[in-house]
TORRO-431900 format. One record per residue (C-alpha): residue number from 1; residue in one letter; x, y, z. Coordinates in steps of 0.5 Angstrom, whole numbers, plus 500, padded with zeros to 3 digits. Each point is the difference from the previous one (the first is absolute). Example, Ala and Ser with C-alpha at 12.3 -4.5 7.8 and 13.67 -1.06 7.14 Angstrom:
residues 2
 num residu  c1  c2  c3
   1      A 525 491 516
   2      S 502 507 498
END
This chain:
residues 276
 num residu  c1  c2  c3
   1      X 644 300 526
   2      X 500 496 494
   3      X 500 502 493
   4      X 494 500 496
   5      X 503 495 496
   6      X 501 495 506
   7      X 492 502 502
   8      X 498 497 493
   9      X 505 494 500
  10      X 496 498 506
  11      X 493 500 497
  12      X 503 497 494
  13      X 498 505 495
  14      X 503 506 497
  15      X 499 506 495
  16      X 503 500 493
  17      X 505 506 498
  18      X 496 505 496
  19      X 494 500 504
  20      X 497 505 504
  21      X 503 502 506
  22      X 494 500 504
  23      X 495 495 501
  24      X 493 498 502
  25      X 499 493 504
  26      X 494 495 498
  27      X 496 497 505
  28      X 503 494 499
  29      X 507 503 502
  30      X 503 500 493
  31      X 502 507 497
  32      X 497 504 495
  33      X 504 505 496
  34      X 497 508 499
  35      X 497 498 494
  36      X 496 494 503
  37      X 503 494 497
  38      X 503 495 505
  39      X 507 499 500
  40      X 503 493 498
  41      X 504 497 506
  42      X 507 498 499
  43      X 504 496 505
  44      X 507 504 502
  45      X 506 497 502
  46      X 502 500 507
  47      X 505 506 501
  48      X 505 500 505
  49      X 499 504 506
  50      X 507 503 499
  51      X 498 503 494
  52      X 494 504 503
  53      X 501 507 503
  54      X 500 498 507
  55      X 504 493 499
  56      X 505 504 496
  57      X 501 505 505
  58      X 501 495 505
  59      X 505 496 496
  60      X 504 506 499
  61      X 500 501 507
  62      X 503 493 501
  63      X 505 501 495
  64      X 502 506 503
  65      X 501 497 507
  66      X 504 494 497
  67      X 505 504 496
  68      X 501 504 506
  69      X 501 494 505
  70      X 505 496 495
  71      X 505 505 500
  72      X 500 500 507
  73      X 500 493 501
  74      X 506 499 495
  75      X 504 506 503
  76      X 499 496 507
  77      X 502 493 497
  78      X 506 503 497
  79      X 502 504 507
  80      X 499 493 503
  81      X 505 497 496
  82      X 505 505 500
  83      X 506 498 505
  84      X 500 504 506
  85      X 506 502 504
  86      X 499 494 505
  87      X 500 495 494
  88      X 507 503 497
  89      X 503 500 507
  90      X 498 493 501
  91      X 503 498 493
  92      X 506 504 502
  93      X 501 496 507
  94      X 499 493 497
  95      X 505 502 494
  96      X 505 503 503
  97      X 499 501 507
  98      X 499 493 502
  99      X 506 497 497
 100      X 505 506 502
 101      X 498 499 507
 102      X 501 492 500
 103      X 506 501 497
 104      X 503 505 505
 105      X 497 495 505
 106      X 503 494 498
 107      X 507 504 499
 108      X 500 502 507
 109      X 498 493 503
 110      X 505 496 496
 111      X 506 505 501
 112      X 498 500 508
 113      X 504 493 499
 114      X 495 496 504
 115      X 497 495 495
 116      X 507 498 497
 117      X 502 495 506
 118      X 494 497 502
 119      X 498 498 492
 120      X 507 498 499
 121      X 500 495 506
 122      X 493 498 497
 123      X 502 498 493
 124      X 506 497 502
 125      X 497 495 505
 126      X 494 499 495
 127      X 501 502 493
 128      X 507 499 498
 129      X 500 493 502
 130      X 494 498 496
 131      X 504 503 494
 132      X 506 497 501
 133      X 497 493 501
 134      X 497 501 493
 135      X 506 502 497
 136      X 498 505 494
 137      X 505 502 495
 138      X 503 507 501
 139      X 496 503 495
 140      X 493 498 503
 141      X 503 503 507
 142      X 502 507 496
 143      X 494 501 496
 144      X 494 495 502
 145      X 497 505 505
 146      X 500 506 494
 147      X 497 495 495
 148      X 495 498 505
 149      X 498 507 502
 150      X 499 503 493
 151      X 496 494 498
 152      X 495 502 506
 153      X 500 507 499
 154      X 499 500 493
 155      X 495 494 499
 156      X 496 501 507
 157      X 501 507 501
 158      X 499 503 493
 159      X 494 496 498
 160      X 497 501 507
 161      X 501 508 499
 162      X 497 500 494
 163      X 494 496 503
 164      X 500 505 505
 165      X 499 506 495
 166      X 494 496 496
 167      X 497 500 507
 168      X 500 507 501
 169      X 497 501 493
 170      X 494 496 502
 171      X 502 493 496
 172      X 501 496 507
 173      X 495 495 498
 174      X 503 499 493
 175      X 504 493 499
 176      X 508 500 502
 177      X 505 495 497
 178      X 497 493 502
 179      X 493 502 500
 180      X 500 503 508
 181      X 496 507 501
 182      X 505 506 499
 183      X 498 502 507
 184      X 502 493 503
 185      X 506 499 497
 186      X 504 507 501
 187      X 500 499 508
 188      X 502 493 499
 189      X 506 502 496
 190      X 503 506 504
 191      X 499 496 506
 192      X 504 494 497
 193      X 505 505 497
 194      X 501 503 507
 195      X 501 493 503
 196      X 505 498 495
 197      X 504 506 501
 198      X 500 499 508
 199      X 503 493 498
 200      X 505 502 495
 201      X 502 506 504
 202      X 503 495 505
 203      X 503 495 495
 204      X 504 506 497
 205      X 502 502 507
 206      X 503 493 501
 207      X 503 500 493
 208      X 503 506 502
 209      X 503 497 506
 210      X 503 494 496
 211      X 503 505 495
 212      X 504 503 506
 213      X 496 507 499
 214      X 498 504 506
 215      X 492 501 501
 216      X 496 506 499
 217      X 505 504 498
 218      X 498 502 493
 219      X 494 504 497
 220      X 497 494 497
 221      X 499 498 508
 222      X 497 506 502
 223      X 495 500 494
 224      X 498 493 502
 225      X 498 502 507
 226      X 497 506 498
 227      X 496 496 494
 228      X 498 495 505
 229      X 497 505 505
 230      X 496 503 495
 231      X 497 494 497
 232      X 498 498 507
 233      X 496 507 501
 234      X 497 499 493
 235      X 498 493 502
 236      X 496 503 506
 237      X 497 506 496
 238      X 498 495 494
 239      X 496 496 506
 240      X 497 506 503
 241      X 498 505 494
 242      X 494 497 498
 243      X 495 506 499
 244      X 505 505 502
 245      X 502 504 493
 246      X 506 504 503
 247      X 503 493 503
 248      X 499 497 493
 249      X 503 506 497
 250      X 506 499 505
 251      X 500 493 498
 252      X 501 501 493
 253      X 506 505 500
 254      X 503 497 506
 255      X 500 493 496
 256      X 503 504 494
 257      X 506 503 504
 258      X 501 493 503
 259      X 501 497 493
 260      X 505 506 498
 261      X 504 499 506
 262      X 501 492 499
 263      X 502 501 493
 264      X 505 505 503
 265      X 502 495 505
 266      X 501 495 494
 267      X 504 504 497
 268      X 504 501 506
 269      X 501 493 501
 270      X 502 499 493
 271      X 506 505 501
 272      X 502 496 506
 273      X 500 493 497
 274      X 505 504 494
 275      X 504 503 505
 276      X 504 494 502
END
């Protein structure tokens, strides 16, 4: 049903306020007052339907439904954003479980003694003759490995880790140092760090042989083996985690624990260098 005001609006005429409440209609359709005078037509402004009785009720109904739905939507969103037990377990496994397990496994493998003899023969046959031919000063033999690896760790690893967190924050398409996209430079830096660590670790073993130190008998060696194993696992995870939220979470927290392990590894190496 439409209101009386809307009916008169469609006709383009209305009654002025203060005239008689009942009217008669002439043959030409123009209304007459109870005193027989013709009413002066006036054009009404269009009244929004929401202000009419029916429209108002519908508007109130729609508003009520909206108010009822909003708290539920907000609650559902908040619930979905809260970390569950599975997410917490993944973070704990990546931050603590994986490093501890890798250190324990590296300790077992190294203490078994099966690696010392083949590595000693390999580096005495290849690495040591090359360094003796180059004949570097003693301080290079003693400190070059540490200086080289520290540069890789802080420059490539530190900046690469920073870019990784930028990607996690949704800024992967931003520009990194040199103009390359953050999401493209991050894996290159971390892969480069792993490559130079692999080569530098061999150099460190060669220098240890040249200085007459036993191989793989220090915590520095154990942390190196554990860290390289985790770097390999991290690389595989990074290449296969696309579209997997849980894998991305593990990648982030495992990468943080790996970097922490290598900082400890660097401290152990410094202690080794200062010990003799």
